[in-house]
N, C-alpha and C positions, 0 to 999 in steps of 0.2 A: 455617935459611932456613923460612920459614913457607912451609907447604903447601897451606893453604885460602884461598880466595878468595870475597871476600861480594860477592854482587848483588843487592840490595835490590829484591824485587818486591813487589807489594801483594799481601796473605795472602788467600788462594782463602776463597772462601764455605762453612760447611757448613752444609748443608741437608738436615734430615731432615723436612720435611713432608711424602712421602708415606708417612713408616712409621707405618701404622694407627695401632699398637701406644702411639703418643706422644699422641694426640691431645687424650687427654685430661687432659695436663701443659703444656699451651701459655701461662697467665697467666703475663705479663710481673713479672719479680721486682720489689719494691718498690724497692729500694736500687737497683741495677746493672741498665740492660738487658743482653735477652741480646746477648750478641758486644761488650760493649763493652771501650774501651780496658782491656788487661790481664787481659780473658776470654774472650779471641779470637785463639788461641796458635796459631803458625805456627813449623813447621822443616822445613828442607830439608837433605837431607842426600846426597851423591853423592861416591862412594868410584870410584877408580880409578888405574892405573899412572902411576907416574912415567916419568919418561927410564930411571932402571937400575931399572925392571920391581920396585919398590915400590910395596905398596898404599897410598895414601895417603886422606886425606879431604882433595876438591880442593876440592869445593864445599859450601858453608855459609850460609844465611838461618836467621832465627829472629826470635821475636818473642815477647814476655815473656806469661805467664809462664813459657815454656819455653825453656829455657837447654843449651845442649850447648858445651865448652869442646874444647881441642887434644886429637885422637886418642892415645892412650897406645896402646905396647907391652909389656904385662905379660902376655902368654899362653906360660909355659913351654913347651909344647911348639908352639906355633906363633910363635916370638918377630917375625916376619914382618906378624903379622896387627895393623892397628889395631883397637884397642876403643875405643867411645864410650860414655859414662853419660850418656841424657837428663833432664835436674832440670827441678825446677818451683819458681820461687819465689813462686810464689802460695798455696802449702799445697795443702790437701785440694781437690778439684773441686767446686761448687757450681754449685746452678741458675743456670742462662741462657749456663754455660762451654760455650765451642767451641773443638772444636783439631781441627790438622791435622798429619800429620806426610808428609812425602813422601822416602824411599828408592831412590837408584838407586845401582846396583852395575853399575860399566860393563864392559865384556870385559876377562874373566881377572884381574878383580880380585877382593876377598875381605873382608869385612869380621864386626866381631862389634859388637852393639847389644842395652844391656839400660837397665834405669833404675838412679836411686840409690836408692830404693829403695820401699819398697810405695806404689801410686795407692791414696789415701785418696778414697771418695765422701763427701762429706759429707752430711746430712739435709739434704733440698730441700721447701719449703713450696709452690713456683709455678710455676717449668718443670722443665728436668732438663739432664743435662750429656752433650753430645754430641763423638763422636773419630771425625774420618776416615784412614785412611790407606791409603796409596800405596806399594806396594814393587813396585818393578823393577829384574830381572836379565837383563842381556845374556847374550852369548855366553860358556858357563864363568866363570859365574861364582859364586860361593859367601856366603852370608850365614847367621850364625844371630842369632836375636832372641831375648832370652828374657830380658823385662823381670820385674821384682820382681812379687810378688803384687797384685790390685787388693781392696780391704776396702770392701764397699758397708756404709754407717751404717743405721740405723734410715730408712725411709722415702726409700730415694735410689732415684733415675731414672736408670739410663743405657742410651744407645745408641751402637754402635761399628759401622762401616763398614770391612772390610779388603780392598782388591783386591793382589790376587798376581797380577805380569804378567811371567811368567819362561821366559826361553828354553830348548828341550826338551834342552840341554846342560849346563842350570843347576842349582845345589842350593840352596835355602834350608829353613831350617829356623824356624819359625815355632810360637812358644809364649806360650801365658794360661795363668794359673794365677785363680781365681777362689774367694776365701775366702767363709765362707755368711757373715759380718757379722763383727763386734767380740765377736768369742766369752766375753772374759772381760771384758767391760765391764759394771758393774754386776752384773747377773743375765744378763747375754750377750742378746746381739742378733741371734744365727742366725737367716738367712732374715727378718727384719722390715724389708726394705726392698720398695719398691713394684716396681721392676721393673726386668729386665736383660735387651737388648737385644743380641745379640751377632750379626754377619754377617761371613763371611768366604767369599771366592770366587777361583778361580783361571783364569786364559787366557793364550795365548801372546800373544806380542809383534803376532801379525797380528789378532787379536780373537777367535779362537775359544777358546769358554768349554767349561770342561774341569769346573768342578764348584762347589757352591755351599753350604756347610752355614747356618743358620741358628738357633738357639735364643733362645725369650724366656720368658724365666723370670719368671711372675707368680704370688708366693706366695696373692697372697688368691681366683685363682682354680682354681689345682692349686698346692698345698706341695708343697716340694721333697724331703718326709722322705717322700712316697708313694713305692711300693715301685716301680722304674722309673726314676725318676728321681735322687735320691740317696742315701733311705733313711734308714740310718744315718751314713753318713759327710758331713762337713762341709766338706771343700775339696776341688773339683775341678778338674784340669790338660786344657789341648786343645791338641794337638801338632799341626803341619801341616808334612809333608815333601813339597815339591814337588823331583822330583830323577828322571834318565832312568831307565827301566824296569828295566838290569841292574842299576843301583844298589841302587833300591827292589827288589830279586827280594833283594839279600843282605842287606839290612838287614833284612828281615821274615824272613827264614830264623834271623837272631840273634836277635830278640828273641821274649819267650815273653812269653804272657797267662798271669795269674795272680790267686789271691783268697787272701790271706792274713789270715785268719779272727781269728787271734789279735794281729799287729800292727794289724788293719782298715786294710790297704792293699789297693788292685786297681788290674790297668792291663790293656789289651788291644789291639789293634793290627788293623786292615784295609787296605785297598787305597783309594785315593781312584779315580772312575770315569777313565776315558780314558787310563788308564796315565800321571794326573797325578801319583803319589806313595804317598803314604801318611799315614794317619788313628791320633794312637796318642791315648789317653786315660787319666787318672791318679785315682783316688778315693782319699782320706786323710781321717786325723781332725787332721794338725796339718800348717801348709803347711812346715815342714823335711823330713819323709819322701816329700812330694811333690814338692818341688823336686830332693831328690837323684835321684827316680826320673826326671825330666827331663831333667838335668842328663846321669844316666847311659846313657839312651838317646842323646844328642845326641852322647855321647862315641861312640856305635856308629856312627850318621851321620858323624862326620868321618872315622873310623876307615876307613870303607867309600870316604868320596869323595875325600879328602886322606890318608890312611894316616898319621894322628896321632892317640891320644886327648884328650880335654878333660880337662883335668889339674884338682884338686880345687879346691873350691873355698874363698876366703878365708877364715876363723874366723870375721872380724867382717859377711861376708855371711848 
């Protein structure tokens, strides 16, 4: 039985004209214009329970180069949870690319979403690459969003804006991992990108604003190697968990902040404003250990909320 219903719509525009930090990068690319076919990717995913109470990918719409196929059920700890990989047929993001992803998890439904590989941000000469994400969780919904790392090349320009609209009794685990660059390419390209602008904000379904976090990394203005930014670390993970306060309190109590100087990895946790949930950050030298820390934290969240741990990662990941 095919669970998906595909209703084609016009892909929404992706507009970052109000972002002052990108004003320097508005030149039209000479090859393909901003948002040209194949450069304006759109994805809509909708998860809900079917008549038997099984969580399924009911709604799907996609525009190249973004691709999503049938949901899979491979999580050994939660075999009833649909797992979806977001793929791209267009290679790395280039200047002029605009992407939008809308993910909705309906009442009582649950899902796991990731990417099939790291997101590569190619060298850019004219414009920038932009991503808008709208993630909506209805009553008692649960979502784990754990994409592979973002790898910015030399002279990359990238901006993203993620809005999390989450019911008070729902839980979302949203993670991002950013590499410093192509560490082992030639003599290395760490922190040689032009700009990374990343914004995430949370709200309730009635529109009440809960928090907003934005960081703009411009190595030419303030180098990430400075003390208080990245220092000696090369990889940065940012995790947002929106969950009911009693769940957040338990997760917080189970999670330790630490600095391991011998293995060069560190992690910290704090509370989001307005009892929205938790903010967890990891610093490391290589993506593997950082991903492992993020996955371990996700396991803590899942155990508290769903009563199940996260299984071991596949060796090929």
